[in-house]
N, C-alpha and C positions, 0 to 999 in steps of 0.2 A: 504494500500500500504506500502511496506517495503522500508525504506530509502536506497538509493544506495550509501551513503557515510557515513563514520564514524562521520563526523561533523553533518549531519542531524540527524543521530540516537542519537547522544549525546544531541542535542537540544530537540528532542522528549522525551527523557528519563530524561531530566534535569540533565545530567552528563557532564563532560568535555570530549572532544575528546580523551584526553590522557587516561582517565579512561576506556573508551570504548575500545580503542586500547589494553590496558593492559589486560582487561578481555578476549578479543577475542584471543590474543596471548597466554594467559594462557590456554584457552580451546583448542586451536590448539595444544599446547605443550602436554597437557594431552591426547588428542586423537591421536597425532602423524601424523596429516594431516593438510594441509592448507584448510581452509574453504572458503577463498576469493581469487580471482585473483586480486591482487593489481596492476598488470601491466596495467589494463584497467581503464579508467575513463568514466563513473562512475564505481565503483567497481562492480564485479559480483561474484556470488557463483561459486566455483569449483564444479566438479561432486560430490565430497564428501560432500561439503557444501549443495548442493541441496538434497542429500539423507538425511542428518541430518535434514534439514528444513522439509522435507516431514514426517520423522518419528516423529519429535517434534509436528507437526500439528496433526498427528494421535493420539499421546499420549494425547495431550490437549483435543481432542474431546472425547477420551475414558474416561478421568478423568471427563469431564463434564457430560457424561452419567452416570457414576458411582455416582457422587455427587447427581445427580437428583434422581437416584434410591434409594440411601441411605435416602435422604430427604423424598421421597414418602413412603418408608418402615417405617421410623421413625414416620411419621404422621399416617399411617395406624395402627401401634402398639398402639398409644395413643388413637385412635378412638375406639378400641375394649376393652378398660379398663372400 
């Protein structure tokens, strides 16, 4: 489950809320979009934030598959020597 407050996220990541806020603001500035609707409590993702979250999950899954493939290929190469 994803924390729905910067304070909870900070606790989970063992960072300060200020550090989390600054990192998110930097990311938002770099992307040129708001990722969170801060007018609601608990906070919620904006449409853009939801798209980024979805794409990040897909990328993480793809990296996991590639890492497994590389590991398998590496092991197979050593078996044939």
